[in-house]
N, C-alpha and C positions, 0 to 999 in steps of 0.2 A: 105634227105637220110643219112645213116650212122648208127652209133651204139647208141641205146637208152638204158639207164641204168634204170632198174626197181627194185623197192622195193615193196614186197607184204607181208602185215602183217596179221597174223591169230589172232583171238580173244583169250582172256584169259580164257574163260569158259572151264571147264574140258572136255567138249565134242566138243570144237571148231575146233579141228584138223581134218584132212581128209587123206585118202589114195587114193582118187580119182585122175584121170588124169585131170589136169587143163590146160585150153587153154586161150589165150588172143589175142585180136586184138586191135591195136591202130587206132583211128579214128580222123582225122584232117580236116581242112577246104578244103584241096586239095585232100582228098581221105583217104583210109585206108590201113593198112599194111596187109600182109598175116597172116594167123593163125599161132601162135607160141605156142607150148606146153611148159608150165613152167617146167624147169628141175626137175626131181625127185631126192630127196635125203631124207634119213631117218629123218632128222630133219628140213626140209624146211617148213612143214606145221603142225607142232606140236602146241599146244596151246601156245600163247605168242611169237611165232617165227616171224622173219622178213626175208623172203627169198630175196636174191639179185641175179640178173642175167642180162645179156645183150641180147638185141634183135637187130638183124641187119635188117634194113629196106632199101629197094632198091630204094625208091622214096621219094621225099620231101612231107611230110604230112602237113606242115605248122603248124599253131596254133592247138594244140590238143584240141578236144572238149569232147571226151569221150573215155572210154575203154570198150570193149565188152569181157565179161568173161563167160565161160561155163565149165561144168564139165562132165566127162564121167567115167563110172565104170573102175576100175583097175582090169584086169584079170577077174575072176569070182566073185569078191567081190561085195556085194550089194552097191548101191549108198548110201553114207552117207553124212549128212549135213556138210557144211563147213561154218564157220563164218569168213567172210572177213572184216577186219577193214578198210583197205585202200590200194590203189595202188598209188605209187609215180613214176613218170617218169621224168628222166632228159634227155633232147634232146641233140643231138650232139653239139649244140651251147651253152650248159650249162643252158638253160632255164628249170626251174623246174615246172612241172604240178602235182597238187595233186588231187586225186580222192577219197574222203572220202565215205565210204559205210556203215560200221557197221551194217551189216545184214547177215542173213543166206542165203546160196545158197543150196537148197535141191532138185532141179530138174535139169535135163539135158536140160534146156531151156536157151538160151543165155540171160545174164543180162547185160544191158548197164548202166555204171556208169558215170555220167556227171562230168566234171571238177568242182573243188570245189567252185569257185566263185558263190555267190548267184546271180540268174538271175530272174528278173521280166520281163515277156513277153512284148515286144514292137514290132513295125513294123520292127525293124532291127534285131530281133532275128533270128539266123541261122535256116534254115529249118531242118537241122540235129537234132538240139536240140529240135525243136518243135515236130518232129516225135518221138524222144526218150521219151519226156514227155507224149505224147499222148499214146504211147504203155505202158509205166509204169503205168499210171492211169487206163487204160483199164484192165490190169492184176490185179491191186489192187482192182478194183471194183468186180472182180470175187471172190477174197479171202475174201473180207470184205463187206458182204451184211447185210442189215438191217432186223430186226425182231421186231414185236410187242409183247412184253412180257405181257403187260396188258394195257387195254384201258386207255387213259388219262395220261400216264406217258412217259418219254423219251424212244425212241426206242433203241434197243441194238444190239449187234453183233449176227448174225445168225449162231449158232453153233449147230450141230446135237447132241441132247440128253444132251446138256450142258456139253459136253466132252471136257475138256481143251486140250486134245491131238489132237483134230480136229482143234484147232486154228492154224493160221500161226506160224511157228517156231519163227518168230520175236516177237510174242506176248506172248510166253510162258516163264515161269520162267526159270532162269538159274538152273543148277544142284545144285549149292550152295544154292540158295534161296528155291528151292523146298524141299530139304532135311531139311533145317533149319525150314521152315514153318511146315512141317510134324512133326518134333520133338517138336515144341512148342505146337502143339495140343495134341500129344500123351502123352507128359510128364505131362501136367496139368490134362488131363482126367484120365490117369492111376493112378495118385496119389490120386485123389478124389475117384476113384473106390476102391483103396486099403483101404481107410478109411471107405468105405461103404456108403458115402453120396449119391451117384447117385442111390442107390437102396432103399433108405429110403424115403417112401412117407408120413411120419408123419410130424406133425407140430413141430415147435421149442418150447421147454419148457421155454426158457428164451432168452432175447436178448444176454446175455453173452455167451450162447451156440454157437451163430453164430461165435464167435471168434475161435472156434475149426476148422471151415472151412477156415476162412480167414488167419489163421496162416500158412496154407500150402503154400501160395504164398504171398510175401510181396513186396511192392514197396516203394519208398521214401516217398510218401505222404499218402498211404492208411492207415497206422497206425494212423496218425494224424487225418484223417477224422473220423475214428471210435471213437475217443475221443471227438471230438467237434461237431458231427453231430446234436446234439440237440439244439445248440446255435442259436438264431435267427439271430445274425450277420453273422454266417457262412451260414445259409440258404439263406439269402439275397445275400451274396457275390457270391454265385454260379451263379446267374443271370449275373454277371459281369465277373467272372473268372472261371466258371465251364465249363461243357461240352456243355451247350446250351446258349452261351452268345449273341445270336441274337434274342431272343424272346421278351425281356422286352422293354417296351416303356414308355415314359413320359406320364403321365395322366393329362389332362387338365380339364376333367369333368368326374365325376363318371358315369359309364354306368347305364342306367335306370334299367337294370335287376340285378344290384348289390345292395342288400339291406343293404348298410352300410351308417351310418350317423355320425354326429359329436359326439353324445353322446357315441357311441360305441367305438370310437377310442380316446376319450378324455384322458383316462388314459395312453395310449401309447404316445400321442403327448405332454402331459403336460399342465399346466395351462397357459403358456405364448403364446399359439398359438391354432389354430383350423384347421379343415380339409380344409375349404375354403381358409384360408390364405396360407396353405402349398401348395394347388393346384396352387394358383396364383404365389407363389414363385418358382414353378417348382420343388418341392421336393417330389412329389407323383408320383409313377410309377405303372404300371399295367402289370401283366403276365396273359394273357387270353388264355385258352385252349379250346375255342369254337370248334375248329377243331375236337375235340374228340367226339362230340355229334354223337350218332347213329352209331358209329364204331362197327362192329361185334366183339364179344369177343370169346376167346379161351376156350376150355375145357382141363384141365390138371389133370392127375390122376383121371379121371372120375368125376371131379368137375368143375362146371361152374366158370369162372373167371369174374371179374368185372373191369370196367373202369369208371372214372369220367371226367367231362369237367369243371374243376374249374376256378375260377377267384381269383387272389391273389393280394391284394393291398400292396404296399411297400412304405416306407418312408425313405428318406435320413435324418438321425437325425443330431443334432449339432456336433456329433463326426465323421461326414462324413461316418457313417455306413449305409448300406442299410438293413433295417429290415422289416419283414412282420408285418402288423398291422391289417389285416382282410383277411379271407379266406372264400369263398362260394364255395361249392363243386358241384354246378350245375348251369347251365345257366338259370334255371327257378326258380325265387324266390317264396317263399311261406312258409306256416306253417311248412312244412317238409323239408325246406332247410335252416337250421340255418346258421348264419354267425359266424364263429369261430374267437376268439380273443385271444391275448396274456394274457388277464386278466382271461380267462376261467381256469377251472381245468387243471393241467399240462398234464394229459393224453388226454384230449379232444383236446388241442392245438397241442400236439405231433402227434396224429392220423391225424388231418387235414393237418399238414405239410407233413406227410408220403404220404397221398393221392396226394398232389401236386407234390411231388417228383416222384411218380409213373407216373403221367401224363406227367411230364417233360421228363422222360425217353423215353416214347413212341414218343413224338414230336421230341425229339433230334435224336433218332435213325433213324426214318423214314424221317423227314423233313430236319433237319440240316445236318445229316450225310449221309444217303443213297442218297437222291435226290440231294441235293445241292453240294455234292462233288463226290460221286461214279458215279451216273448215268450221271451227266453232264460231268464229265471227260471222261466217255466212249463215249459219243456223240462227244466231241471235238476230241477224238482220232480217231474214225472211219471216221469222216468227213475229218480229216487231211490226212489220208492214201488214201482216195478216191479222194480227190480234189486237194491236193497240192503235186507236185512231189518233189523228194529229193533235186533238185537243186533250189527250191524256198527259198528265205531267211526266210519267215515266217515258213516254214517247219523246217528249221535248228534251228530256235529260239525255237519252242515249242515242237518238238518231244521228247526231254528229259523228258518232263513233263507228258508223257503218258506211261512211262516205266512200264510194268507189269500190267497196269490198266485192260486190257481186261481179263487176266487170273483171277485176284482176283475177278472181277465182275461175271465171269462165275461160279467160285467157290461159291460166295455168293448166287447166284440164286439157286444153287443146294443144298448147305450144310447149308445155313443160313436162307434164307426166303422161300426156296422151301418146298414141301411136306415132312413132317417128319424131317425137319431141326431143327436147334437150336431154331428158333422162335416158331415153333409149340410145342417144348418141354418146353419152359420156359417163353415165352412172351405173355402177354394178347392179343396183336394184331396178334398173330400167327393164323394159321388155318382159313384163310379167311379175317382177319382184315387188313393185310398188303396192299393188292391191293387197298382196299377202302381208307385207310388212305393215301396211296401214291398218289392216284388220287386227294384227297382233298388238300394235302400239295402242290402238283404241281401247283394248282391254285393260290397259294400265292407267287410263284416265279416270281419276276420281275427283270428287268435289274438293277434298282437302288438297290435292296436288295442284288444283287451279287457284287456290287461295294462298297467296304467298306466306302469310304468317304461319298457317297450319303446315304448309309444305316444308318450311325451314325446320320446324320442330320435329316433324315426322322423320325427316332425313337426318336428324341429329346434327344440323349445320348451324346451330344458333350461336356458337361461341368461337368457331374457327376464325382466326384473324385474316385480314386482307381479302375478305369475301365481298367485293364491291357490288356485285349483282344483288346480294342480300341487303347491303347497307343502303345503296341508292334506291333499290326497289322498295324497301320498307318505308322510306321517306315518302315516296310517291304513293304507295298504297294508303298510307295514313292520310295524305292530303286528299286523295280521291274519296276515301271513306268519310272524311269530315265534310266534304262538299256534298256527297250523296246524303249523308245524315241530315244536313240542313234542309235539303230539298224535300226529302221524304217526310221529315217531321213537320214541314210547312203544310204539306197536302194531306197527310194521313194523321188524324188526331188520336187514333187508338189502334190496337191490334185487330179489333173487330172490323174496322174499316178496311184493313189489308185483307182479312179473310173473306170479306163479303164483296170485294171488288171483282166482278166477273171477268172483266177484260184482262186484268192483271193475272188472275189465276189461269185463264185460258192461255195466256202467253207463256207462263212458266210450264204448264202442262205440255204445250206443243214443243217447247225446247227439249223437255225430257224425252218426249216420244221420238221426235225427228232427229235430234242431235245425239242424245245418249241412248237411243234405241231401247228405252224403258229398262235399262240395266240397273236394277235396284242396288246391286253390290257397289256401284259407283258412288252411292250416297248423295247423288245430285238430287236436289229437291224436285218433286213433281207438283208441289203446292207450297205456298208460303203462309205461315201462321202468325207472323208478328212483324212489327216494325223493324226489330233487330235483324230478323232473317231476311227481310227485303233489302235492308242496307247492305248486308254482307253480299247478297246475291248481285245487286247492282254494282257494287264495288268490284266484284270478280269480273263482271261483264266488261266494264270500262277498262280495267287494268289489263285484261286479256287482249282487248282490241287495240290498245295503245302501248303501254310500257312493256308488256310481255313480248309483244311482237317486235318492238324496237330492240329488246335485249337479244333476241335470237335471230334477228335479221340484219340490222344495220352494219354490223362489222364483218359480214361474210367475206367481202373482198380483202379486208385487212388480214384475216386469218387463213383464208383458203387460196388466195391468188398465188402464194408460194406453195405450189402443188404438193411437195413432200410433207407439208404440215397438215394437209387435208386431202389425200388422194381420193378422187371420185370413184376409182375402180382399181383393181389389182389383177395383173395378168398371169401370175403364178400362184399356186396354192400356198397356204401358210407353211412355213418350214417345219419339218418334223425332227430336225436335228440342228445343232449349232455348227458354225463354220461359214457364215455368210461372207460374200465378197461384194465389192462395189458393183461388179458386172451383174451379179445376181439381183442386187437391189434395183439397178436400172432396168433390167428385164422385167421386174415385178411391177414397177411403176407404170402408170398409163402411158400410151403412145403420145407422140407430139400432138396429133390432131385431137385426141381425146382430152389432153391437157388444155388445149386452146378452147375447145367447146366448154369444158368445165369453167375456165376463166370467164368466158362470155356469160355463162349462167350466173356465177356468183356476182359478177359486176352488175348485171341487169337486176338481180334480186336485191342487191344491197344499195342501189342508188335510186332514191326517190325522185321521180320526175317533178317538173314544175307544178304549180297550183297545189301547194301544200298548206295544211292547217295544223299547227302545232298543238300539243296537248293543252287544253284549257282555252284555246282560241275559238270563240264562237261568234263569228261575224253575223250569222243568221240569228236575229233576235227573236227566239221562239217564246221565251218567258217574258211576258209583258208586265208582270207585277214587280213592284219595287224591291221587295225582299229577295226573291230569287235572283234578280239582277245583282244585288249586293253580294249574295252568296258566290256568284260567278267571279266577281272582283276579288273576293277573299281567296278563292281558289287560285286565281291567277297570281296573286301576291305570294302565296305559299310556294307555288311552283317557281316563281322568280327567285325566291330565296334559296330553294334547293339547287337551282341552276347555278346561281352565284357560287355556292359552296363547292359544287362539283368542278366547275371551271377553275376555281382557285386551287383545288387539290390536284387537278390534272396537270397544272403547270409545273408541279414538282415531280412528276412521274416520267420515267424513261419511256414507258409504254402506257399512255393515258387510257382511261376507261370512260369514253364519252357517250356510250350507248344509252344510258339512262339519264342523260342530261335532258330535262324537260324541253329545252329549246331545240333538241334534236329528235324528239318523239312526236310522231304523227298521231293525230286524234284517232285514226282508223287504220285498218289493214288495207292499204291502197297500193302496195307494190309487192 
């Protein structure tokens, strides 16, 4: 009993404040206080404010377990949403209790905020907390329901008409992010319309004319790419440090359906070696686009579009460059499926590489980008809200990595891959191809492929030089793993505690069911048996939502704004013989308006709006204990060292690789 001192913090968002009447009840192990109205003052609950006031409690509450907050309309004003950051309570004996929340309260329903220490359920857990967690999750399961968007792909949030305003307020963009996101789209699209590109359905007259479009928007690397895109060494380097660095594999044996032999590549390899010797030495690599066979193609500007399923053989030469040495544009060899070689006529070889780049664009956008980051991040997010209460330490650890993911994915389903979206307007896999390709790409998702150290080994990419995605990515993976290990070992004292945590196991099981569709061949866990398995799983989740997304997203404009390096579609079928002309290449490349729409797409996808939070930046203080707070500082210090190293290296590079610089990585999939 006595006087309790309260601090109540309102969020920083422009709309975070409220004029509602606010009420609070303190709940402890010995009972709860009466209902107290928080004092009204004009500046108490403005954005960024911290209101301080005293509450006189007439009985001893003991250890505080939670606070119960609810809102009511003030006078005849409509109920408005209020963003509560935290409530801090100092007891009469001087004991401080912290109740972190960082959520919107938008309904006149009591909200219970547990005390900030992370709690894993055991037989000793207070019945009051057990009830609070049960009620919280029941409410969350009503606001976050699953929906099947397309058969064979991860399930998504059930939102009526894909209307982002039907999302929970906690899943919507902030005012700053929403306005910035809209400006990014409008400014790019408006400028291209002013120039007339979006209304011009004609073909390009020359490759140089494409620069009229790309000059409207420039990035640090896009100009360099437009100058070096024809070089074989750059073509090969994109498999290591471009937008799709997870496709290439070491080749130990030439596929039977790839009609390439020693005599074909002899001029590329030189007199001192041969194909068999280079295979044995581990210097031959394969990029295989078999997944694109039989994918339905789009019709753009009333013209049928085309796609290929090529195979590209690459060689690590003595200069440690990865260069293409043979390209076959079909999975079916034969008289009308030539193998294109660097020794061919310049335009034949160039056209073959353009076809491969078109195929890589499709596999990257759907497989590496959409499925392996956006859709999986959405699954992780929904399952977390439905199965882990805010007092769970795993919730506290991973919730920052789902910020804005649900809204950006709802927008993507409506504006990007939905009917009449940007994919329908500019991408060969639009208008029916996306669901088919997405389903096929999902079949290739395995647990090992989502865990960077395992994926590097399985693809045989452990020793190839100049693989910056691997080198930078492994530094970040290990930093995340160390951070996760510290947190997990702090809260889980044994493997048994992991196995017997019902909330954790329900979370993992729901991800396996709704995200991986119970596909046992994926080897994705449906349950976790040990501390080590939990650490690996959480590292995968955080890496997927942050670094992996940055690697396959942030440089899209750099590599694709110069359209011939990443054509979104092709207007002629793959060549069945050699003898290409520049006129044939220009007729094959996308029309002017298709190119413009493609440029708007990659500019929008690759440019994060304002209101960003970099990897390891956790301004919402969810962990209130001293040790977890120190673990966060250690993590931030490691990331700062990695960033310093990458920036120093990039200063020496003609074409820098900044995409896995922690200072450029967002905590979450939010664009």
